[in-house]
RODO-2510 file (C-alpha; in nm, 4 decimals, decimal comma):
residues 483
     n   res          X          Y          Z
     1     x     0,0000     0,0000     0,0000
     2     x     0,1363     0,3420    -0,0959
     3     x     0,1760     0,5725     0,2025
     4     x     0,1874     0,9514     0,2088
     5     x     0,5590     0,9246     0,2857
     6     x     0,6147     0,7302    -0,0360
     7     x     0,4268     0,9945    -0,2338
     8     x     0,6336     1,2699    -0,0708
     9     x     0,9637     1,0997    -0,1549
    10     x     0,8642     1,0191    -0,5146
    11     x     0,7398     1,3732    -0,5808
    12     x     1,0607     1,5165    -0,4411
    13     x     1,2561     1,2831    -0,6720
    14     x     1,0720     1,3243    -1,0048
    15     x     1,1661     1,6874    -1,0727
    16     x     1,5428     1,6556    -1,0067
    17     x     1,5524     1,3255    -1,1975
    18     x     1,4088     1,4631    -1,5221
    19     x     1,6229     1,7782    -1,4959
    20     x     1,9476     1,5875    -1,4319
    21     x     1,8609     1,3269    -1,6978
    22     x     1,8201     1,5944    -1,9655
    23     x     2,1386     1,7707    -1,8516
    24     x     2,3351     1,4426    -1,8536
    25     x     2,2002     1,3510    -2,1960
    26     x     2,2862     1,6954    -2,3313
    27     x     2,6442     1,6701    -2,1997
    28     x     2,6932     1,3238    -2,3527
    29     x     2,5519     1,4360    -2,6892
    30     x     2,7826     1,7402    -2,6876
    31     x     3,0739     1,5090    -2,6088
    32     x     2,9952     1,3088    -2,9235
    33     x     2,9778     1,6194    -3,1444
    34     x     3,2985     1,7540    -2,9905
    35     x     3,4711     1,4257    -3,0728
    36     x     3,3531     1,4226    -3,4371
    37     x     3,3492     1,7978    -3,4998
    38     x     3,6222     1,7748    -3,7662
    39     x     3,4232     1,5143    -3,9608
    40     x     3,0966     1,7105    -3,9477
    41     x     3,2001     2,0674    -4,0231
    42     x     3,2001     2,1752    -4,3862
    43     x     3,0026     1,8755    -4,5179
    44     x     2,6925     2,0799    -4,6067
    45     x     2,4583     1,8636    -4,3972
    46     x     2,0907     1,9461    -4,4276
    47     x     1,8681     2,0089    -4,1244
    48     x     1,6955     1,6694    -4,1474
    49     x     2,0298     1,4832    -4,1408
    50     x     2,1506     1,6868    -3,8419
    51     x     1,8275     1,6236    -3,6492
    52     x     1,8435     1,2530    -3,7333
    53     x     2,2049     1,2363    -3,6122
    54     x     2,1122     1,4146    -3,2880
    55     x     1,8238     1,1727    -3,2368
    56     x     2,0430     0,8661    -3,2887
    57     x     2,3171     0,9980    -3,0597
    58     x     2,0638     1,0898    -2,7893
    59     x     1,9032     0,7457    -2,7983
    60     x     2,2450     0,5792    -2,7961
    61     x     2,3485     0,7679    -2,4787
    62     x     2,0296     0,7056    -2,2794
    63     x     2,1642     0,3925    -2,0993
    64     x     2,4736     0,5886    -1,9933
    65     x     2,2845     0,9061    -1,8956
    66     x     2,0386     0,7126    -1,6798
    67     x     2,2872     0,6001    -1,4072
    68     x     2,4336     0,9507    -1,3877
    69     x     2,0861     1,1045    -1,3574
    70     x     1,9868     0,8578    -1,0840
    71     x     2,3059     0,9286    -0,8906
    72     x     2,2739     1,3067    -0,9076
    73     x     1,8964     1,3209    -0,8525
    74     x     1,9102     1,0853    -0,5517
    75     x     2,1806     1,3001    -0,3903
    76     x     1,9762     1,6144    -0,4613
    77     x     1,6504     1,4602    -0,3346
    78     x     1,7834     1,3375    -0,0013
    79     x     2,0083     1,6420     0,0281
    80     x     1,7070     1,8740    -0,0079
    81     x     1,5103     1,6690     0,2465
    82     x     1,8023     1,6858     0,4877
    83     x     1,8605     2,0578     0,4347
    84     x     1,4956     2,1369     0,5128
    85     x     1,5056     1,9051     0,8202
    86     x     1,2394     1,6778     0,6716
    87     x     1,4721     1,3803     0,7168
    88     x     1,5111     1,4711     1,0827
    89     x     1,1336     1,4774     1,1241
    90     x     1,0968     1,1423     0,9490
    91     x     1,3689     0,9790     1,1595
    92     x     1,2259     1,1290     1,4792
    93     x     0,9021     0,9456     1,3982
    94     x     1,0939     0,6190     1,4205
    95     x     1,1105     0,5546     1,0464
    96     x     1,4506     0,4116     0,9423
    97     x     1,6459     0,5246     0,6383
    98     x     1,5811     0,2008     0,4497
    99     x     1,2050     0,2585     0,4812
   100     x     1,1957     0,5982     0,3122
   101     x     1,4517     0,4799     0,0568
   102     x     1,2170     0,1962    -0,0409
   103     x     0,9886     0,3830    -0,2868
   104     x     1,2821     0,5282    -0,4785
   105     x     1,4547     0,1908    -0,4776
   106     x     1,1417     0,0433    -0,6361
   107     x     1,1412     0,3229    -0,8978
   108     x     1,5124     0,2635    -0,9621
   109     x     1,4573    -0,1086    -1,0169
   110     x     1,1803    -0,0292    -1,2657
   111     x     1,4086     0,2159    -1,4483
   112     x     1,6858    -0,0464    -1,4508
   113     x     1,4482    -0,2965    -1,6113
   114     x     1,3466    -0,0412    -1,8729
   115     x     1,7146     0,0398    -1,9314
   116     x     1,7868    -0,3287    -1,9944
   117     x     1,4951    -0,3628    -2,2379
   118     x     1,6092    -0,0473    -2,4147
   119     x     1,9717    -0,1660    -2,4339
   120     x     1,8702    -0,5112    -2,5538
   121     x     1,6052    -0,4223    -2,8125
   122     x     1,6466    -0,0585    -2,9167
   123     x     2,0184     0,0170    -2,8835
   124     x     2,1288    -0,2505    -3,1406
   125     x     1,9013    -0,0899    -3,4024
   126     x     2,0165     0,2607    -3,3045
   127     x     2,3795     0,1456    -3,3247
   128     x     2,3173     0,0092    -3,6729
   129     x     2,1569     0,3310    -3,7967
   130     x     2,4088     0,5571    -3,6218
   131     x     2,7135     0,3756    -3,7581
   132     x     2,5776     0,3795    -4,1126
   133     x     2,4938     0,7511    -4,0942
   134     x     2,8247     0,8356    -3,9278
   135     x     3,0150     0,6432    -4,1959
   136     x     2,8306     0,8268    -4,4746
   137     x     2,9103     1,1652    -4,3179
   138     x     3,2767     1,0879    -4,2508
   139     x     3,3517     0,9614    -4,6029
   140     x     3,1554     1,2423    -4,7694
   141     x     3,3547     1,5202    -4,9350
   142     x     3,3472     1,8738    -4,7940
   143     x     3,0695     2,0947    -4,9290
   144     x     3,1382     2,2530    -5,2661
   145     x     3,2922     2,5970    -5,2063
   146     x     3,5333     2,7676    -5,4491
   147     x     3,7046     3,0711    -5,2974
   148     x     3,8770     3,3407    -5,5012
   149     x     4,2536     3,3289    -5,5369
   150     x     4,2820     2,9662    -5,4179
   151     x     4,3387     2,6521    -5,6253
   152     x     4,0393     2,4214    -5,5723
   153     x     4,1081     2,0498    -5,6332
   154     x     3,8063     1,8723    -5,4777
   155     x     3,6444     1,7988    -5,8159
   156     x     3,7963     1,4780    -5,9506
   157     x     4,0259     1,5400    -6,2485
   158     x     4,0216     1,9225    -6,2293
   159     x     4,1941     2,2101    -6,0516
   160     x     4,0138     2,5456    -6,0629
   161     x     4,1364     2,8925    -5,9744
   162     x     3,9141     3,1995    -5,9761
   163     x     4,0840     3,5371    -5,9587
   164     x     3,7810     3,7294    -5,8328
   165     x     3,4152     3,6698    -5,7448
   166     x     3,1627     3,9529    -5,7602
   167     x     2,9169     4,0265    -5,4805
   168     x     2,6447     3,8201    -5,6482
   169     x     2,8726     3,5156    -5,5903
   170     x     2,8002     3,4089    -5,9479
   171     x     3,0004     3,6404    -6,1730
   172     x     3,3648     3,5330    -6,1868
   173     x     3,6780     3,6795    -6,3452
   174     x     4,0268     3,5597    -6,4393
   175     x     3,9346     3,1909    -6,4481
   176     x     4,1991     2,9177    -6,4828
   177     x     4,0993     2,5499    -6,5166
   178     x     4,3478     2,2616    -6,5271
   179     x     4,2137     1,9326    -6,6602
   180     x     4,4345     1,6438    -6,5572
   181     x     4,5782     1,4370    -6,8424
   182     x     4,7916     1,1504    -6,7166
   183     x     4,9409     1,0807    -7,0593
   184     x     5,0890     1,4225    -7,1402
   185     x     5,0669     1,7769    -7,0025
   186     x     4,7474     1,8833    -6,8285
   187     x     4,4951     2,0611    -7,0445
   188     x     4,4577     2,4286    -6,9642
   189     x     4,1622     2,6629    -7,0053
   190     x     4,1690     3,0357    -6,9275
   191     x     3,8943     3,2970    -6,9497
   192     x     3,8587     3,6654    -6,8665
   193     x     3,5120     3,6343    -6,7128
   194     x     3,2088     3,4114    -6,6843
   195     x     2,9058     3,2995    -6,4864
   196     x     2,9222     3,0136    -6,2357
   197     x     2,6031     2,8382    -6,1267
   198     x     2,4933     2,5044    -5,9840
   199     x     2,2024     2,3205    -6,1456
   200     x     1,8770     2,2994    -5,9421
   201     x     1,9302     1,9294    -5,8690
   202     x     2,2823     2,0110    -5,7353
   203     x     2,4364     1,7440    -5,9545
   204     x     2,6325     1,9668    -6,1953
   205     x     2,8355     2,2874    -6,1846
   206     x     2,8140     2,4994    -6,4997
   207     x     3,0741     2,7559    -6,6089
   208     x     2,9586     2,9923    -6,8875
   209     x     3,2961     3,1459    -6,9834
   210     x     3,3733     3,4409    -7,2087
   211     x     3,6846     3,5541    -7,3983
   212     x     3,9420     3,2861    -7,3314
   213     x     4,1776     3,0226    -7,4637
   214     x     4,2004     2,6465    -7,4410
   215     x     4,5414     2,4709    -7,4635
   216     x     4,5746     2,1003    -7,5391
   217     x     4,8694     1,8753    -7,6306
   218     x     4,8081     1,5729    -7,8547
   219     x     5,0428     1,2798    -7,8848
   220     x     5,1909     1,0017    -7,6779
   221     x     5,4665     0,9733    -7,4204
   222     x     5,6473     0,7237    -7,6441
   223     x     5,6598     0,9715    -7,9341
   224     x     5,9018     1,2651    -7,9254
   225     x     5,6900     1,4843    -8,1538
   226     x     5,3648     1,6132    -8,0048
   227     x     5,1117     1,8674    -8,1229
   228     x     5,0084     2,1754    -7,9240
   229     x     4,6571     2,3007    -8,0042
   230     x     4,5431     2,6439    -7,8959
   231     x     4,1758     2,7309    -7,9379
   232     x     4,0306     3,0731    -7,8766
   233     x     3,6672     3,1306    -7,7862
   234     x     3,4246     3,4098    -7,7087
   235     x     3,1776     3,1854    -7,5291
   236     x     3,2433     2,8438    -7,3809
   237     x     3,0371     2,6186    -7,1521
   238     x     3,2107     2,3824    -6,9122
   239     x     3,0113     2,1365    -6,6991
   240     x     3,1486     1,9594    -6,3903
   241     x     2,9925     1,6537    -6,2290
   242     x     2,9171     1,7127    -5,8570
   243     x     2,7674     1,3700    -5,7824
   244     x     3,0681     1,2810    -5,5665
   245     x     2,9734     1,5662    -5,3306
   246     x     2,6326     1,4168    -5,2639
   247     x     2,6163     1,2066    -4,9471
   248     x     2,5778     0,8408    -5,0397
   249     x     2,3516     0,6183    -4,8303
   250     x     2,5216     0,3053    -4,7030
   251     x     2,3104    -0,0024    -4,6400
   252     x     2,2659    -0,0887    -4,2721
   253     x     2,3524    -0,4521    -4,3408
   254     x     2,7178    -0,3512    -4,3812
   255     x     2,7465    -0,3172    -4,0003
   256     x     2,5056    -0,5864    -3,8809
   257     x     2,7795    -0,8397    -3,7978
   258     x     2,9308    -0,6225    -3,5239
   259     x     2,8547    -0,7650    -3,1741
   260     x     2,7276    -0,4211    -3,0679
   261     x     2,4370    -0,4620    -3,3113
   262     x     2,3059    -0,7816    -3,1478
   263     x     2,0586    -0,8513    -2,8695
   264     x     2,1211    -1,0984    -2,5856
   265     x     1,9445    -1,3779    -2,7748
   266     x     2,1431    -1,3089    -3,0910
   267     x     2,4662    -1,2884    -2,8912
   268     x     2,3950    -1,6291    -2,7357
   269     x     2,3401    -1,7789    -3,0802
   270     x     2,6597    -1,6209    -3,2170
   271     x     2,8664    -1,7388    -2,9203
   272     x     2,7333    -2,0951    -2,9557
   273     x     2,8149    -2,0876    -3,3262
   274     x     3,1685    -1,9610    -3,2632
   275     x     3,2319    -2,2148    -2,9876
   276     x     3,1647    -2,5010    -3,2288
   277     x     3,5135    -2,4380    -3,3687
   278     x     3,7125    -2,6014    -3,0880
   279     x     4,0833    -2,6179    -3,0160
   280     x     4,0832    -2,9781    -3,1379
   281     x     3,9642    -2,8632    -3,4797
   282     x     4,2503    -2,6146    -3,5014
   283     x     4,4913    -2,8898    -3,3953
   284     x     4,3578    -3,1184    -3,6689
   285     x     4,3889    -2,8371    -3,9206
   286     x     4,7521    -2,7770    -3,8183
   287     x     4,8262    -3,1485    -3,8450
   288     x     4,6611    -3,1652    -4,1885
   289     x     4,8546    -2,8659    -4,3265
   290     x     5,1940    -2,9434    -4,1691
   291     x     5,2196    -3,3214    -4,2170
   292     x     5,2739    -3,3111    -4,5983
   293     x     5,5968    -3,1175    -4,5417
   294     x     5,7276    -3,3728    -4,2890
   295     x     5,7582    -3,6700    -4,5216
   296     x     6,0118    -3,8450    -4,2965
   297     x     5,7348    -3,9067    -4,0405
   298     x     5,6013    -4,1847    -4,2651
   299     x     5,9282    -4,3761    -4,2078
   300     x     5,9673    -4,2987    -3,8386
   301     x     5,9515    -4,6647    -3,7300
   302     x     6,2108    -4,7922    -3,9814
   303     x     6,5109    -4,6343    -3,8086
   304     x     6,4024    -4,6941    -3,4485
   305     x     6,3916    -5,0168    -3,2572
   306     x     6,2646    -5,0641    -2,9020
   307     x     6,4718    -5,2759    -2,6667
   308     x     6,4562    -5,3503    -2,2955
   309     x     6,2746    -5,0965    -2,0708
   310     x     6,1435    -4,9133    -2,3807
   311     x     6,4815    -4,7525    -2,4386
   312     x     6,5792    -4,6499    -2,7934
   313     x     6,8846    -4,7381    -2,9965
   314     x     7,1087    -4,4555    -3,0982
   315     x     7,0751    -4,3997    -3,4742
   316     x     7,3533    -4,2883    -3,7008
   317     x     7,4230    -3,9191    -3,7436
   318     x     7,2554    -3,7415    -4,0356
   319     x     7,5915    -3,6192    -4,1721
   320     x     7,7164    -3,9765    -4,1995
   321     x     7,4187    -4,0812    -4,4113
   322     x     7,4255    -3,7975    -4,6673
   323     x     7,7021    -3,7547    -4,9239
   324     x     7,8858    -3,4231    -4,9274
   325     x     7,7606    -3,3445    -5,2771
   326     x     7,3941    -3,3558    -5,1666
   327     x     7,4265    -3,2032    -4,8190
   328     x     7,3877    -2,8365    -4,9250
   329     x     7,0872    -2,9088    -5,1477
   330     x     6,9160    -3,1083    -4,8719
   331     x     6,9785    -2,8309    -4,6165
   332     x     6,8293    -2,5698    -4,8502
   333     x     6,5208    -2,7835    -4,9119
   334     x     6,4835    -2,8457    -4,5370
   335     x     6,5049    -2,4725    -4,4642
   336     x     6,2447    -2,4024    -4,7322
   337     x     6,0079    -2,6604    -4,5851
   338     x     6,0607    -2,5259    -4,2325
   339     x     5,9791    -2,1744    -4,3555
   340     x     5,6595    -2,3011    -4,5183
   341     x     5,5619    -2,4917    -4,2041
   342     x     5,6217    -2,1877    -3,9854
   343     x     5,4137    -1,9721    -4,2196
   344     x     5,1235    -2,2196    -4,2096
   345     x     5,1395    -2,2484    -3,8306
   346     x     5,1445    -1,8686    -3,7935
   347     x     4,8349    -1,8380    -4,0133
   348     x     4,6522    -2,0985    -3,8055
   349     x     4,7619    -1,9287    -3,4808
   350     x     4,6386    -1,5914    -3,6108
   351     x     4,3033    -1,7414    -3,7090
   352     x     4,2691    -1,8978    -3,3653
   353     x     4,3578    -1,5703    -3,1914
   354     x     4,1083    -1,3765    -3,4062
   355     x     3,8393    -1,6300    -3,3219
   356     x     3,9127    -1,5986    -2,9490
   357     x     3,9062    -1,2189    -2,9724
   358     x     3,5719    -1,2299    -3,1529
   359     x     3,4228    -1,4552    -2,8851
   360     x     3,5611    -1,2219    -2,6195
   361     x     3,3966    -0,9207    -2,7883
   362     x     3,0633    -1,1044    -2,7944
   363     x     3,0894    -1,1805    -2,4224
   364     x     3,1820    -0,8185    -2,3498
   365     x     2,8684    -0,6948    -2,5261
   366     x     2,6608    -0,9645    -2,3560
   367     x     2,7741    -0,8433    -2,0138
   368     x     2,7312    -0,4776    -2,1122
   369     x     2,3568    -0,5359    -2,1565
   370     x     2,3333    -0,6030    -1,7820
   371     x     2,6100    -0,3909    -1,6289
   372     x     2,4586    -0,0531    -1,7201
   373     x     2,1212    -0,1620    -1,5816
   374     x     2,2720    -0,2832    -1,2545
   375     x     2,4795     0,0368    -1,2411
   376     x     2,1541     0,2326    -1,1984
   377     x     2,0823     0,0445    -0,8723
   378     x     2,4439     0,0643    -0,7507
   379     x     2,4734     0,4387    -0,8094
   380     x     2,1360     0,4979    -0,6447
   381     x     2,2573     0,3018    -0,3413
   382     x     2,5508     0,5443    -0,3296
   383     x     2,3547     0,8627    -0,4005
   384     x     2,0632     0,8168    -0,1567
   385     x     2,2665     0,7655     0,1633
   386     x     2,5232     1,0195     0,0437
   387     x     2,2510     1,2841     0,0132
   388     x     2,1184     1,2080     0,3613
   389     x     2,4713     1,2419     0,5020
   390     x     2,5790     1,5678     0,3337
   391     x     2,2297     1,7263     0,3753
   392     x     2,2861     1,9796     0,0995
   393     x     2,0375     2,0446    -0,1807
   394     x     2,0654     2,2316    -0,5089
   395     x     2,3231     2,1622    -0,7764
   396     x     2,6417     2,2709    -0,5989
   397     x     2,7612     2,0082    -0,3522
   398     x     2,5525     1,7204    -0,4993
   399     x     2,6977     1,7862    -0,8443
   400     x     3,0546     1,7660    -0,7106
   401     x     2,9938     1,4300    -0,5400
   402     x     2,7986     1,2994    -0,8398
   403     x     3,0837     1,3864    -1,0768
   404     x     3,3384     1,2202    -0,8467
   405     x     3,1499     0,8904    -0,8211
   406     x     3,0413     0,8872    -1,1854
   407     x     3,4005     0,9477    -1,2979
   408     x     3,5102     0,6583    -1,0752
   409     x     3,2367     0,4409    -1,2271
   410     x     3,3316     0,5400    -1,5814
   411     x     3,7062     0,4904    -1,5199
   412     x     3,6639     0,1457    -1,3640
   413     x     3,4184     0,0506    -1,6387
   414     x     3,6568     0,1620    -1,9154
   415     x     3,9592     0,0067    -1,7433
   416     x     3,7775    -0,3241    -1,6916
   417     x     3,6584    -0,3322    -2,0530
   418     x     4,0125    -0,2724    -2,1753
   419     x     4,1459    -0,5560    -1,9579
   420     x     3,8731    -0,7848    -2,0935
   421     x     3,9469    -0,6936    -2,4571
   422     x     4,3173    -0,7632    -2,4094
   423     x     4,2426    -1,0998    -2,2486
   424     x     4,4066    -1,0076    -1,9170
   425     x     4,0827    -1,0823    -1,7308
   426     x     3,7660    -1,2631    -1,8270
   427     x     3,4876    -1,0538    -1,9848
   428     x     3,2730    -1,1111    -1,6768
   429     x     3,5293    -0,9727    -1,4315
   430     x     3,6302    -0,6859    -1,6595
   431     x     3,2787    -0,5638    -1,7386
   432     x     3,1595    -0,5968    -1,3763
   433     x     3,4723    -0,4374    -1,2262
   434     x     3,3055    -0,1020    -1,1546
   435     x     3,0049    -0,2742    -0,9929
   436     x     3,2306    -0,4953    -0,7799
   437     x     3,4229    -0,1925    -0,6519
   438     x     3,1319     0,0507    -0,6024
   439     x     2,8866    -0,1907    -0,4364
   440     x     3,0832    -0,2064    -0,1056
   441     x     3,1016     0,1740    -0,1112
   442     x     2,7220     0,1897    -0,1405
   443     x     2,6793    -0,0544     0,1503
   444     x     2,9299     0,1439     0,3597
   445     x     2,7498     0,4742     0,2951
   446     x     2,4115     0,3162     0,3718
   447     x     2,5378     0,1875     0,7074
   448     x     2,6882     0,5285     0,7886
   449     x     2,3654     0,7077     0,6928
   450     x     2,1558     0,4758     0,9115
   451     x     2,3789     0,5659     1,2078
   452     x     2,3603     0,9417     1,1308
   453     x     2,7333     0,9475     1,0689
   454     x     2,9196     1,2785     1,0454
   455     x     3,1258     1,1408     0,7583
   456     x     3,1267     1,4657     0,5580
   457     x     3,0940     1,7105     0,8460
   458     x     3,4119     1,9184     0,8614
   459     x     3,3409     2,0185     1,2225
   460     x     3,3635     1,6547     1,3357
   461     x     3,7010     1,6203     1,1649
   462     x     3,8106     1,9475     1,3250
   463     x     3,7101     1,8190     1,6697
   464     x     3,8922     1,4906     1,6084
   465     x     4,2027     1,6748     1,4939
   466     x     4,1817     1,9013     1,7992
   467     x     4,1661     1,6010     2,0348
   468     x     4,4667     1,4386     1,8645
   469     x     4,6559     1,7663     1,8907
   470     x     4,5754     1,7887     2,2629
   471     x     4,7040     1,4365     2,3172
   472     x     5,0337     1,5199     2,1465
   473     x     5,0590     1,8421     2,3490
   474     x     4,9983     1,6591     2,6803
   475     x     5,2510     1,3921     2,5894
   476     x     5,5147     1,6491     2,5031
   477     x     5,4495     1,8419     2,8290
   478     x     5,4757     1,5206     3,0293
   479     x     5,8132     1,4358     2,8747
   480     x     5,9470     1,7849     2,9472
   481     x     5,8288     1,7551     3,3123
   482     x     6,0107     1,4227     3,3529
   483     x     6,3317     1,5760     3,2184
***
């Protein structure tokens, strides 16, 4: 049954949660754009593409923004209640901390479940769309922009220089166009003036030039005599293809084999499929590819004879069996075979290592589906008692503590993932490292909050320091009195 206390706590939590969630999401989205700013600027992206990119990035960062929002909002909620002495009133009524944490813990568990469903079902699709869109933007050429006095070489096969552009941005003067000719000299076209315009469908650039010359050399590199042709014109139309500047749409299926694009069920199927290739199969493959180069193994029993106690007779030395005239040739052939064997073994070892790395990446993504959801509960278990201890509301002090603990969470999470990718630890230990470390901190803070600890009260530390100082002072005075 929902009590009035539960309603009070939930209402006090809802406002800070939505505010901190939007702030956290905004910061994470800005971090993405700051990281890829060089790939986005100057590409001539339309408003729809920008809004779609923002939407994908926002959805992608929701599972990461949710733990941060829960941490900060729980500190703010219990800090506000403590600052207004509402926590004191609740505790004076005999209600323990765990009781008025219960409604928010229930809300946090619900949010964690939603975060898992979102990460498992929505994030793989968002990842697929985001990676395809990001790839299209990164590989796209910069937006078409010819500036006066600068050689422009972004159009394939041409270099253009415009001496001056009028205010209408269409009339141009002193035009020089180099057309690349890989057989002989580049073709050259000059004009005193002209009109530059882009077709309505933005596929072609048209130059309507006036009063100029066109220079062209005919012939071949293998022939010493070539022919220079100079053609004068009063009007000349030159058309450039701008299709390479248009952003191409990459199919989503290009990225669907990445483990990040899979749900838990799909990851389980992929891991089972990869595990079917066992170490024994790699051993059999190595045996099958190496044995043909070790022909002497077929005659291994002919030169060995077992005697008492399974000991082995000493065979004659190899040098005594091979004539001097054949020894060098045999050594060269043996070295060649050894090189081939080593190459085959290295290829097999690389394939095996790649297969192990791929399985490891699948397990990392499998664990990630759960770690971010559990992180919501862990960070709430840190934020709620922390807020009741510091008893400060607003964004000042809670924000400082939230940043500290979230940075610790993010560092341990990143560090553990790196250890898992490198195979130093198992994917389970690496991906759950931050949870393993922060859970005892949450329990410790909860115990301290239940005992009304002065953990973050500077006056208590000052009193403790003062008592220690008095003890040292008394001890020093006692020693001086004895002397």
